[in-house]
N, C-alpha and C positions, 0 to 999 in steps of 0.2 A: 275709701268709699267703694262700694260695690259697682260692678259694671252695669251700664244702662241696659235694661231689658224692655222698657216701656218708653213711649214718647213722653209721658208725663206721670208724675206721682202727685196726688193731692195729699197734703200733709196738714194734720190738725193736732195741736197740743191742747189737752183738756185737763181741768181740775175741778172736780165736784160740781159738774153741770150736766148731769145725765139727761135731764128732761130737755134742756136746750140742745144738747148734742144730738138727741134723737131727731129733733127738727132739722138740724144742720145736715145730718146724714140723709134724711128724707129728701132734702133739696138737692143734694149731690146725686141721688138716684136719678133725678130728672135731667141731668146734664145731657145735652145733645152733642155728641162727639162726631167729628167728620168720619166718613167711612174708612175703615182700616186704621184709625188712630187707636193706639194701645195705651191704656192708662190703668193705674191702680190707686188705692187709697190706704194711707197709714194713719191710725189714730194713736197718739202717744199719751198714755195715762200717766199724769205726773203726781202720783200718790193719792189718787182719789179714794174717798171712803164711802162713796155712794154706789149707785148701780151702774157706773160707767162701763165696766167690763161686760155686764149682762146686755146693755144696750148695743154695744159693738157686736157681740156674739149673735144677738138676734138679727141684726141687719146683715151680718156676714152670711147667714144661711142662704139668702137668695139675692144678694147684692149683684148688680149687673157686671161688676168687675171685681178683681181680687181686693178684699178688704182685710187688712192686718191690724192686730192689736199689739202694741208695744208698751211695756211698763218701764218708766224711768224714775228712779228714786231720787236723783239730784233735783232738788226743788227749784222751780223757776221756769218761765216760758222759754228762755233762751236755751237752757239745758235740755228741755224736752224737745225743742226743735232740732238741736244739734244731734240728739240721739236718733231722731227720725231721718235727718239728712244722711247720717252715717249708714243707714240700712236701706235708703231709698234706691229705687232702680229706674227712675225716670230721667230722661234727658232734661226735661223741665220739671222743676219742683214748685208746685203751686200751693202757697200757704194761706190758710184762712183760720178763723177762730171757731170755737165751739158754740158760739151764740150768733152765728151768721147764716143767712139764707143766700145762696148763690143763684144768679140768673142762669137760665138754661144754656146760654152761649158763653158763659164765663170762661170755661176751660179752653174752648176753641179760640177765643180771642187772645188768650195768653200764648197758646201753642202756635197760632198763625204768625205771631210776631217774633217768637223766640226760636222755633225749631230751625228755620232757614231764613234768618234775617237778611235783608238786602245789605244792611250795614253790619259787619261782623262785630263791631264794638257794642252793639245793643245786646245786653246780657240779662236784663231784668225788666219787669213791667208791673204796673199797678193801675188801679182804676177807682171809680167813685165808690164811696161807702155811704149809703143812705141810712137814715135812722128809722128804727122801729121802736117808737116810744112806748114804754110800759105805762107811763102816765104823762100828762101834758108837761112840756118843758116850762121851767119857772120864768118869771118875767125878767130876772136878772141875767138870763142867758140870751145874748144877742143872736138871733137867727138870720140876720141880714148880712153878717160878715163872719168870716171863719177863724178869727183870731183864737178862739177858745175851743173850737170844734175838736181838735185833737185830743182834748181831755176825755172825751167820750167816744173817740175813734169814729168820727164821721168826717167825710171829705168830699168835696165836689169842685173840680177845676174846670167844669164846663164840658161842652160837647165836641171839642176838637182835640185830636191827639197832639202831643208835643213831647220833646225830649226833656226829661226832668232837669238835667244839668243846665240846659239853656234857660229854663225858667227859675232855676235855683230852688227847686222843690224836691220833696221826697215822698214816696208812697207810705201808706200805713201798713203796719205788719198784718192787719186783719185782711188785707187784700193785696198780696204781692206774689209774683211768680218770678223764679230765678232759674237761669240756665245753670246746670250743675257745674259747668266749667268756671263759673264765677266763684263758687265756693273753693274749687281747686286752686284758683289763682289768688284769692283774697282771704281764705279761711272762713270760719263760721261765726256765729254770734257770740259776743262777750257776755258771759253769765252775770258779771257784776254790774252790767248796765241794763239788764232786762227786768221784767216784772217778776215778782215772787209773791208769796203770801205774807210778807213782812209788813210792818206798819208803814214803812216808807215806800211810796209808789215811784218806781223808776221807769225809764223808757227811752233810752238813747241807743238801744242795740241796733236798730235799723240805720240811723245816720252813721254810726260807727262803721258798720259793715260797708256802707256805700262810700265812705271816705276811702277805705282800703280798695274797694272795687275801682273807684275813679283813679286811684294811684296806679292801678294796673291797666288803665286805658279803657275801662268799661263804662257803659252808659245805660240809661233806661228810658222806657217809653210810658207815658200816660195814655191809657186806652179807655175811652168812654164806654166801649162795649164790654169791658171787663168789670161788670157791676155786681155789687153785693149789697145786701141789707143787713144792718147790725142792730141787734137787740140792745136797747138802752134801758137798764133797770132803774127803777125809782131810787134805789139806794145810791146811784151815782149822780142823781140830779139834786145834789145838796151842796151848799157852800163849803162844808167841811171836806167833802171828797175833792172838790176842785182845788182847795187850798193844799191838801196833801199831794195831789198830782203835780201842781206847779212847783211846790217846794222840791219834790223828788226830781222833777225835770231839771230844775236849776242845779241840784246836787249832782245828778248824773252827767249833765252837760259840762260841769266843771271838771269832772273826772275825765271825760272824753277829750276836752281841750287841753288838759294837762299832758296827755299822751300824744295828741294830734293838734299841735298849736296853729296850724293853718286852717282857718274855717272854710265852710263851703262858699262864703262870699269872697274868699281870697285874702282875708286879713291874716297877716302873720303876727300872732300874739307874742312871739318872742321879741319883736321889736316895738311892742306897745307898752307904754308906762303902766305899772301896776301899783296898787295899794292894798296891802293885806292879801296879796295873791290874786286880786281881782283886777281885770283891766280897768284903767281909770275912767274910760269913757262910760262904763256901766254905772258909775256913780252919778254922772250927769243924767243918764237915762232914768235912773231911779228917782232922782230929784224931780224931773219933769213929770214922771208918772204920779208922784206924790201930789204935786200941785194940781195936776189934771183930776186926780181922784177927789181932792178937796172941792174943786170947782163943781164937779159932777154931783157930788153929794149935796152941796148947797143948792144946786139946781134941780135936785131930785131926779137926776138922769141915772136910774138904777143900773141899767145894763152897761153904760159907759163907765160908771164908777167901778163896777165889779171887774171890768176888763183891765183897768189900770191897777186895781188891787192885785190881780193875779200876776201882773208884771212885777210888782213889788215883792210878792211872795217868791217868784222865780229868782229875783235878785238875792233874797236872803237865803234861799236854798243853795245858790251858787257860792255865796260868801261862806255859808256853813261848811260846805265841802272843802273849800280852800283853807279853812281854819283847822281842818283835820278831822271832821266828824264822819267822813265817809271813807271807807277803805279804798285801796287802790290795787288794781291788778292789771297785768299785761294782757293784750289780746291773745286768745288761744288759737293756734293754727289748727287746721282740719285734723291733723294726726292725733291731737289730744282727745278726740272723740272715740278713740280705739275701743274702750270697753263696750260700746254699744254693738260692735260687730259680733260679740259673743252672745248677745241676748236673743231669745227666741220670740218670734212673732207668732200670734195665733190667728189663723184664718177664720 
């Protein structure tokens, strides 16, 4: 990894979302950084075939801080982020998505917490992710509780800061800042657990990274002031998309727990009885979800029934992975991102 030259680097991985990326970069232009705080922006283009490069180049002409373009051929959000991390020059690496609008104080909230933390074990931060609905949410999506919110990358844990580990929670990848020393201690993202353009929707790369970070004695903060808004397209407000996402989450979670059998709740799966490679207690949970789903369907409680259905889909994704339908790869240390050092960025 290159030596830090900035207090922070804003890192965005993008794939064929030029119009939304344009809005994201416009919001980043409006960031209010503390006097003397140095920061830059890197956009990693992950094989886009639209006008992504032209959008970045147009913004770069008069952007208030250095804005670099990086092309990464290895498909997948994790691979794109790893390439950006490898060339980043910020002490803090603040990651967001190409369909997000950041609040003006977003970067300062992250830097204030991470540049000189009172507790040196604090090495990452996250915050609320509010929805920007392209169309009204469907009646089967419960907006009063957050069980399914991660499917469309929204999150709200309230207005008080807390340590993620104390509350047994994790931030969303769309709104996460990391001190670069965390990557040096724990490695970067696992490409086999992150999102790609394949038919299977995965998404356990952040929990996996944080398992390794916690093993190194590092922790994170939830910061209400570190707020972003996330575009929710109509195409993701479908039952089909939710089913794909929860099946993929179950599959990638099974892969994660195969390699890291002590869960974030402290359960050691090595001493837990299994059936067909699945912890036996999960069968009991699936049976209870099935019964609850049936009761909710009969009572015409649409949102509750769908919530239990997604828990069943998660179970079958987990079972599918354990039966061998999902590949398995070991975590990649930071040194394996070496090819990115030779790539050229375009200001």
